[in-house]
C-alpha positions in Angstrom: 0.0 0.0 0.0 1.3 3.4 -0.9 1.8 5.9 1.9 0.8 9.5 1.7 3.8 11.1 0.0 5.1 13.2 -2.8 3.4 11.1 -5.5 0.0 11.4 -3.9 0.6 15.1 -3.3 1.6 15.6 -7.0 -1.5 13.9 -8.3 -3.7 16.0 -5.9 -2.1 19.1 -7.3 -2.9 18.0 -10.9 -6.5 17.2 -9.9 -7.0 20.6 -8.2 -5.5 22.4 -11.1 -7.9 20.7 -13.5 -10.9 21.4 -11.2 -9.8 25.0 -10.9 -9.6 25.4 -14.7 -13.0 23.9 -15.2 -14.6 26.2 -12.6 -12.9 29.2 -14.3 -14.3 28.2 -17.6 -10.9 27.6 -19.1 -11.1 23.9 -20.1 -11.6 23.1 -23.7 -15.1 22.9 -25.2 -16.7 19.5 -25.6 -17.4 20.1 -29.3 -15.3 22.5 -31.3 -18.0 22.6 -34.1 -20.5 24.3 -31.8 -18.2 26.0 -29.4 -18.6 29.8 -29.1 -16.5 32.2 -31.1 -18.4 35.2 -29.9 -16.6 38.4 -28.8 -15.7 38.6 -25.1 -16.1 42.3 -24.8 -12.4 43.0 -24.4 -11.7 44.9 -27.7 -12.9 48.5 -28.3 -15.6 49.1 -30.8 -14.0 50.5 -34.0 -17.2 52.6 -34.6 -16.6 54.6 -31.5 -12.8 54.3 -31.1 -11.1 55.7 -34.2 -7.6 55.6 -32.7 -5.0 52.9 -33.7 -5.1 49.9 -31.4 -2.8 46.8 -31.0 -3.9 44.0 -28.7 -2.3 40.6 -27.9 -4.5 37.8 -26.6 -4.2 34.3 -25.2 -6.8 31.6 -24.7 -6.7 27.9 -23.8 -6.2 25.9 -27.0 -8.3 23.1 -28.5 -8.4 19.5 -27.4 -6.2 17.9 -24.7 -3.5 20.5 -25.3 -5.8 23.0 -23.7 -5.0 21.5 -20.3 -1.3 22.6 -20.6 -1.1 25.3 -23.3 -2.7 28.4 -24.8 -3.1 29.8 -28.3 -2.0 33.4 -28.8 -2.8 35.9 -31.5 -2.3 39.6 -32.3 -5.1 42.0 -33.3 -4.5 45.3 -34.9 -6.7 48.2 -36.0 -5.2 51.2 -37.9 -6.5 54.6 -37.1 -10.0 55.1 -38.6 -10.3 51.4 -39.7 -13.8 49.8 -39.4 -12.5 46.4 -38.2 -9.6 44.6 -36.5 -7.2 42.5 -38.5 -6.1 39.3 -36.6 -2.7 37.6 -37.1 -2.3 34.0 -35.9 -1.0 30.7 -37.0 -3.1 27.6 -37.5 -1.7 24.1 -37.4 -4.4 22.4 -39.6 -3.9 25.2 -42.2 -0.2 24.5 -42.2 -0.7 20.9 -43.0 -3.4 21.6 -45.6 -1.8 24.5 -47.5 1.8 24.6 -46.5 1.4 28.1 -44.9 -0.2 28.3 -41.5 -0.2 32.1 -41.2 -3.8 33.3 -41.1 -4.8 37.0 -41.5 -8.5 37.6 -41.0 -11.1 40.0 -39.6 -12.6 37.6 -37.1 -13.5 39.1 -33.7 -10.3 40.4 -32.2 -11.5 39.2 -28.7 -13.5 36.1 -29.9 -13.7 33.1 -27.6 -11.2 30.5 -28.9 -13.6 27.6 -29.5 -15.4 28.1 -26.2 -12.4 29.3 -24.2 -12.4 32.9 -23.0 -9.4 35.0 -24.1 -7.2 37.1 -21.8 -5.5 40.4 -22.8 -1.7 40.3 -22.7 -1.3 43.8 -24.1 -3.5 46.7 -25.2 -1.8 49.8 -26.6 -3.6 52.6 -28.3 -3.0 56.1 -29.7 -0.7 57.7 -32.3 2.3 55.7 -31.3 0.4 52.4 -32.0 -0.2 53.3 -35.7 3.4 52.5 -36.9 3.3 49.2 -35.1 0.5 48.0 -37.3 2.7 48.0 -40.5 5.6 46.4 -38.7 3.4 43.6 -37.5 2.2 43.0 -41.0 5.7 42.9 -42.4 6.8 40.5 -39.6 3.9 38.1 -40.4 5.0 38.0 -44.0 8.6 37.2 -43.0 7.8 34.4 -40.5 10.4 31.8 -41.3 8.4 28.7 -40.1 5.2 29.3 -41.9 5.3 25.8 -43.6 6.2 23.9 -40.4 4.0 23.1 -37.3 4.7 21.0 -34.2 2.5 21.3 -31.1 5.6 20.6 -29.0 8.2 22.0 -28.7 7.4 24.2 -31.8 7.3 25.9 -34.1 3.6 26.6 -33.5 1.2 29.4 -33.0 3.0 30.8 -30.0 6.3 30.7 -31.9 4.7 32.9 -34.5 3.4 35.4 -32.0 6.8 35.6 -30.3 8.2 36.4 -33.7 5.7 39.2 -34.2 6.4 40.6 -30.8 10.1 40.9 -31.4 9.3 43.2 -34.2 7.3 45.5 -31.9 9.1 45.6 -28.5 7.1 48.7 -27.7 4.3 46.3 -26.7 6.5 44.9 -23.9 4.7 41.6 -23.8 5.6 38.8 -21.3 4.1 35.8 -23.0 2.7 33.4 -20.3 4.7 30.4 -19.2 2.1 28.0 -20.7 2.4 29.4 -24.2 4.3 26.3 -25.3 6.4 27.0 -28.4 7.2 30.7 -27.6 10.8 29.8 -26.9 11.5 27.9 -30.1 14.3 29.7 -31.9 14.9 27.3 -34.8 18.6 27.0 -35.8 19.4 30.0 -33.6 20.4 29.4 -30.0 20.3 33.0 -28.8 17.7 35.8 -29.3 16.1 38.7 -27.6 13.1 37.9 -25.5 9.7 38.6 -27.1 9.4 41.8 -25.0 12.7 43.1 -26.4 13.9 43.8 -22.9 16.2 40.8 -22.3 17.9 37.8 -23.9 17.3 34.1 -24.0 19.2 30.9 -24.8 17.2 28.0 -26.0 17.8 24.6 -27.7 14.9 23.9 -30.1 12.3 25.0 -27.6 13.1 22.2 -25.2 15.8 23.5 -22.9 16.9 27.0 -22.1 16.7 30.1 -20.0 15.3 33.7 -20.5 16.1 36.8 -18.5 14.4 40.1 -19.2 13.0 43.2 -17.5 9.5 42.3 -18.5 9.9 38.5 -18.3 11.9 38.2 -15.1 13.7 34.9 -15.1 12.3 31.8 -16.7 13.7 28.2 -17.2 12.6 25.9 -20.0 12.9 22.2 -19.2 11.5 19.8 -21.9 9.3 22.6 -23.1 7.8 23.3 -19.6 8.5 26.7 -18.1 9.2 27.7 -14.5 10.2 31.1 -13.3 9.4 34.3 -11.4 8.6 37.8 -12.5 9.5 40.3 -9.7 8.1 43.2 -11.7 4.6 41.8 -11.6 5.0 39.7 -8.4 4.2 36.6 -10.5 5.2 33.0 -10.5 5.5 31.3 -13.9 4.3 27.7 -13.9 3.5 24.9 -16.4 -0.3 24.5 -17.2 -1.2 27.6 -15.1 0.9 30.3 -16.8 1.8 33.5 -15.1 0.2 33.7 -11.7 0.7 37.2 -10.3 -0.7 40.1 -8.4 -0.2 43.0 -10.8 -2.8 43.5 -13.6 -1.3 43.7 -17.1 -4.6 43.9 -19.1 -5.3 47.7 -18.7 -5.0 49.8 -21.9 -2.1 52.2 -22.2 -1.5 55.0 -24.6 1.6 55.2 -26.9 2.7 58.7 -27.9 3.8 59.3 -31.4 7.6 59.4 -32.0 9.0 63.0 -31.7 11.3 62.7 -34.7 13.5 60.5 -36.8 15.2 57.8 -34.8 13.2 58.5 -31.7 11.5 55.6 -29.9 7.8 55.5 -29.1 7.1 56.1 -25.5 4.3 55.1 -23.2 2.3 58.0 -21.7 1.8 57.9 -18.0 -1.8 58.5 -17.1 -4.8 56.9 -15.4 -4.3 53.6 -17.3 -2.0 50.9 -15.9 1.5 51.1 -17.4 3.1 47.7 -17.5 
């Protein structure tokens, strides 16, 4: 007979995590064909918000992978545009067409097959306008568009990490359970997706990342563990970034003052990450 010990405790932790996710509405939908893709009310209405907007989202992915990973995407709206454009990578599209990059005008904040999305970044204003074109160009230059592996990458999170490196003004700390975000292909070293640090990684399966926005994060067989002092957050497999400081509040980016100047975040009533 097994005694109460570390194995029993480990399985209890797994069970409690699954129950917690179910109660939070974050477990995958039973049938993807009928699962909701409705907007979650997290994106501004283009009809009443003419300013440029860039948002980054994450939601639990489809199938069994939703227990351990999220799907991420980037939504952009140029100033005056009547709709958002969403950039994401789809595994089934990769296999069917040889190019998994999808550009659409679906709901920017749509439920991901029944799973509610979370905002990872929301920037608005004149300084957000030039980011829209850089995101479009980065999507066209994605080097792994014809390849998809759920683990350890390249996958949808690898694609979003690639986009974010092109727009470090967003300062996005991708969650620990965005499996594939650390895949660097043949490269071993790169900047972190936020552009505020550096990372070493071996094909998405082993590495370390250190950055002002990310804190410190260790990747072991594709599972991430770490701590983010800036946001008072722990970074855990399956759970993601568990912290005390909200990162979802909109912030305004001021327009660059001149050639070669960087876009700055204005300090106002909104939460500045």
